[in-house]
C-alpha positions in Angstrom: 56.3 -49.8 39.7 59.0 -51.9 37.8 62.6 -50.6 38.0 64.9 -50.6 35.0 66.0 -54.4 34.5 69.8 -54.2 34.9 72.1 -53.4 37.7 74.6 -51.2 35.6 74.5 -48.0 37.1 74.7 -46.3 33.5 71.1 -47.3 33.2 70.0 -46.3 36.8 71.1 -42.8 37.6 71.3 -39.2 36.2 72.9 -36.1 37.3 71.0 -32.8 38.0 70.0 -30.8 34.9 68.0 -33.6 33.1 64.4 -33.1 31.9 61.7 -35.5 31.2 61.8 -34.4 27.6 65.4 -35.9 27.4 64.2 -39.2 28.9 60.7 -39.6 27.5 60.5 -43.4 28.5 61.4 -42.9 32.2 59.9 -41.4 35.2 61.7 -39.9 38.1 62.8 -37.0 40.3 64.5 -34.4 38.2 65.2 -31.9 41.0 68.5 -30.0 40.7 71.6 -31.1 42.7 70.3 -34.9 43.2 71.2 -38.0 41.7 68.0 -39.9 40.7 66.8 -43.2 39.8 65.2 -43.4 36.6 62.2 -45.8 36.4 61.5 -47.3 33.0 58.2 -47.6 31.3 57.4 -51.1 30.0 56.6 -51.1 26.2 54.8 -54.4 26.5 53.5 -56.5 29.6 52.7 -60.2 29.6 54.0 -63.5 30.6 56.9 -65.7 29.0 55.6 -69.3 28.7 57.8 -72.4 28.3 56.2 -75.7 28.7 53.8 -75.3 31.7 55.9 -72.7 33.4 54.4 -68.9 33.2 56.5 -65.8 34.1 55.1 -62.5 34.4 57.5 -60.0 32.5 57.7 -56.2 31.3 59.5 -55.5 28.0 61.9 -52.4 28.1 63.7 -50.8 25.4 67.6 -51.6 25.8 68.7 -49.0 23.3 67.9 -45.2 22.6 68.7 -43.3 19.5 71.4 -40.4 20.0 70.8 -38.6 16.6 70.7 -34.9 16.5 67.3 -33.6 15.5 66.8 -30.5 13.2 63.6 -28.6 12.3 63.3 -26.8 8.9 63.0 -23.2 8.6 62.5 -21.0 5.5 66.0 -19.4 4.8 66.8 -16.1 6.2 63.6 -16.3 8.6 62.5 -17.8 11.8 59.3 -19.3 10.0 59.0 -23.2 10.5 58.4 -25.2 7.3 55.1 -27.2 7.5 54.0 -30.0 5.3 50.3 -30.4 4.6 48.4 -33.4 3.3 47.1 -32.4 -0.2 45.4 -34.4 -2.8 47.7 -35.1 -6.1 47.2 -32.3 -8.5 45.4 -30.2 -6.5 46.1 -27.7 -3.4 43.2 -29.1 -1.6 44.2 -30.3 1.9 42.8 -33.8 3.0 41.5 -34.5 6.6 43.2 -37.3 8.3 39.7 -39.1 8.5 39.5 -38.9 4.8 42.5 -40.6 4.0 42.3 -44.3 3.0 45.1 -46.9 2.6 45.9 -48.2 -1.0 48.1 -51.0 -2.2 49.6 -50.6 -5.6 49.7 -54.0 -7.6 52.5 -55.1 -10.2 50.0 -53.8 -12.9 50.0 -50.3 -11.3 46.4 -50.4 -10.4 45.4 -49.6 -6.8 43.4 -51.8 -4.1 41.8 -49.5 -1.5 41.5 -51.0 1.9 39.4 -49.7 4.8 40.6 -49.3 8.5 37.8 -52.0 9.4 39.0 -54.5 6.7 42.6 -54.1 7.9 41.6 -54.4 11.5 39.7 -57.9 10.7 43.2 -59.4 9.8 45.4 -58.0 12.3 47.2 -60.4 14.5 45.2 -61.1 17.6 46.6 -59.0 20.5 48.4 -61.4 22.9 50.0 -60.9 26.2 51.9 -64.3 26.0 55.4 -64.8 24.9 55.3 -68.6 24.0 58.7 -70.0 23.5 58.3 -72.5 20.9 62.1 -73.7 20.4 65.1 -73.4 21.9 68.3 -73.1 19.4 72.1 -72.6 19.9 72.7 -68.9 19.9 75.5 -69.3 17.7 73.4 -70.6 15.0 71.4 -67.4 14.7 73.0 -65.2 12.1 73.3 -61.6 13.6 71.7 -60.5 10.2 68.2 -61.5 11.7 68.4 -59.2 14.7 66.1 -56.0 14.7 65.9 -54.1 18.1 66.9 -55.2 21.5 64.8 -55.0 24.7 65.2 -56.1 28.4 62.8 -58.5 29.8 62.2 -57.9 33.5 60.0 -59.9 36.1 57.0 -58.1 36.8 54.5 -59.2 39.6 54.7 -60.8 43.0 56.7 -63.9 43.1 58.0 -63.7 39.6 61.9 -63.2 40.5 62.7 -66.9 41.3 61.1 -68.5 37.8 62.8 -65.4 35.9 66.2 -66.3 37.5 65.5 -70.2 36.9 65.0 -69.6 33.2 68.0 -67.2 33.0 70.3 -69.6 34.6 68.9 -72.7 32.8 69.7 -70.6 29.3 72.9 -69.7 30.5 74.0 -73.4 31.2 72.6 -74.6 28.0 73.8 -71.8 25.9 70.4 -71.9 24.1 68.1 -68.8 23.1 64.3 -69.2 23.1 62.5 -68.3 19.9 58.9 -67.1 20.2 56.7 -64.7 18.5 55.3 -61.6 19.9 52.5 -59.1 19.0 53.5 -55.6 19.7 51.7 -52.5 18.1 49.5 -54.6 16.1 52.6 -56.4 14.4 53.7 -59.7 14.8 57.4 -60.1 15.4 59.6 -63.1 15.5 61.9 -63.0 18.7 65.1 -64.5 20.1 65.4 -64.4 24.1 68.9 -64.9 25.6 70.4 -64.4 29.0 72.9 -61.8 29.1 74.4 -61.4 32.9 71.7 -60.7 35.3 68.9 -59.8 32.5 67.1 -61.7 29.9 67.4 -59.8 26.4 64.8 -60.2 23.7 65.8 -59.4 20.1 63.1 -58.9 17.4 64.1 -60.4 14.3 63.5 -60.3 10.5 61.6 -63.4 9.3 63.6 -65.4 6.7 61.9 -64.2 3.8 62.8 -60.6 4.7 66.5 -61.3 4.3 67.9 -60.6 0.9 70.0 -63.0 -0.8 73.5 -61.3 -1.1 73.8 -62.9 -4.8 71.2 -60.5 -5.9 73.9 -58.0 -5.7 76.4 -57.8 -8.5 80.2 -58.2 -8.6 80.5 -60.0 -5.3 83.5 -62.2 -5.7 83.2 -66.1 -5.4 86.3 -68.5 -5.0 89.3 -66.5 -6.1 92.9 -67.7 -6.4 94.9 -65.4 -4.0 98.4 -64.8 -3.6 100.0 -66.5 -0.6 102.1 -63.5 0.2 99.0 -61.0 0.1 97.0 -63.1 2.1 99.6 -63.6 4.7 100.4 -59.7 4.8 96.7 -58.9 5.1 96.5 -61.4 7.9 99.3 -59.7 9.6 97.7 -56.4 9.3 94.4 -57.7 10.8 96.1 -59.4 13.8 98.3 -56.0 14.4 95.0 -54.3 14.5 93.2 -56.8 16.7 92.2 -55.7 20.1 89.8 -56.5 22.9 86.0 -55.5 22.1 85.4 -52.5 24.3 82.0 -50.8 23.2 82.6 -47.7 25.4 85.8 -47.0 23.2 83.6 -46.1 20.1 81.6 -42.8 19.9 79.4 -41.0 17.3 82.1 -38.5 16.5 79.9 -36.9 13.8 77.3 -36.4 16.4 79.6 -34.7 18.8 80.9 -32.3 16.1 77.4 -31.4 15.2 76.7 -30.5 18.8 79.8 -28.5 19.2 79.1 -26.7 15.9 75.5 -26.0 17.4 76.8 -24.7 20.7 79.4 -22.3 19.0 76.6 -20.8 17.0 74.3 -20.6 20.0 77.2 -18.5 21.8 77.5 -16.3 18.8 81.0 -17.4 17.7 81.9 -17.8 14.1 82.2 -21.2 12.6 84.9 -21.8 10.2 83.7 -24.0 7.3 86.5 -26.4 6.0 86.8 -27.8 2.8 86.2 -31.6 3.0 89.5 -33.6 2.5 89.8 -35.5 -0.6 88.9 -39.2 -0.1 91.7 -41.8 -0.7 91.5 -43.6 -4.2 90.4 -47.1 -4.0 92.7 -47.9 -7.1 95.8 -50.0 -5.4 98.4 -51.1 -7.7 100.8 -52.8 -5.2 98.6 -54.5 -2.6 101.6 -56.0 -0.8 103.2 -52.6 -0.5 100.0 -50.9 0.6 99.6 -53.6 3.4 103.2 -53.5 4.5 103.0 -49.6 4.7 99.7 -50.3 6.8 101.3 -52.6 9.2 104.4 -50.4 9.8 102.2 -47.5 10.4 100.0 -49.3 12.8 103.3 -50.4 14.9 104.6 -46.9 15.0 101.3 -44.9 15.5 101.2 -45.8 19.3 98.0 -46.8 21.1 94.9 -46.4 19.1 92.7 -46.7 21.9 93.2 -46.9 25.8 94.4 -50.3 26.9 95.7 -51.3 23.5 99.4 -52.0 24.8 98.1 -55.1 26.5 96.4 -56.1 23.4 99.6 -55.5 21.5 101.5 -57.7 23.7 98.9 -60.6 23.1 98.9 -59.9 19.4 102.6 -59.9 19.3 102.5 -63.5 20.6 99.9 -64.4 18.1 101.7 -62.8 15.3 105.1 -64.7 16.4 103.4 -68.0 16.5 101.4 -67.5 13.3 104.3 -66.1 11.3 106.6 -69.0 12.5 104.0 -71.5 11.5 103.8 -69.7 8.0 107.7 -69.4 7.8 108.2 -72.9 8.4 105.9 -73.8 5.5 107.7 -71.5 3.1 111.3 -72.0 4.3 111.3 -75.8 4.7 112.7 -78.2 7.2 115.5 -76.0 8.6 113.0 -73.2 9.7 110.7 -76.2 11.0 113.7 -77.2 13.1 114.2 -73.5 14.8 110.3 -73.4 15.1 110.5 -76.5 17.0 113.2 -75.4 19.4 111.4 -72.2 20.4 
């Protein structure tokens, strides 16, 4: 069996009390009182090929959704609400085997396609992930990324060529571009090195990215007030911090789970009126920005470890402010800035 493709303990262990339903993509020993190793199941297996080199790999989901799932019930009862497949205009239920796929044309007509016809044009199943090009990772606009997967070596003797490709990609800073057929669908994919693991991101094709100019009211070149721009820059610098993903939580999910737990214990739940949303109409931008800066300075640490970042930020703010002040106040200010 292939172990989970990362050395991060967050992905390797679980405490007692977990069930296989909570980890549907893992196999492991869930006996109470033990810390266990979870073994991930690959969603795809095959080989990475670049040039004449082939590496046996497994593809593992790198993320998992943590949303709260509800079932539907008829109000005032414990009766589940079910949906049936019925023919339009009738109450007659249609068996799954009697359902055909239809494509609606621009004229409103429908072209019915059989499963056999669709199967004849499906991409050929392939267990080869052929890297066609290597490109600079920085050149890939993140808007193209869809879902992330881990690639792990699979099979005897595959660790060395896997590590070789990983380290070569680290040194060059390049990402491999390949196509992948998974679940009867062709995907564009980018492969990159991240620490000890190769990460594969499925991507949108170019014609799947919408042109932002299709959206109305996006401003182009706008003549901005220097004072407003400087103040907005100061606010951004004041709020800047190191990226720590663990600092961010799905607070709505946590609140929903607390609500459910309260109701499960038979406790009453106070339903509060939602707070009024602040108006987007800002009359004095500079005043609003300056108040925001002062609020950020006096509110203390927004997240743990913020104080060290504030120190770095203050240095940046000082140098940036000196630079701007020197331009605005002339040579006298430039002289003072040069001495500092």
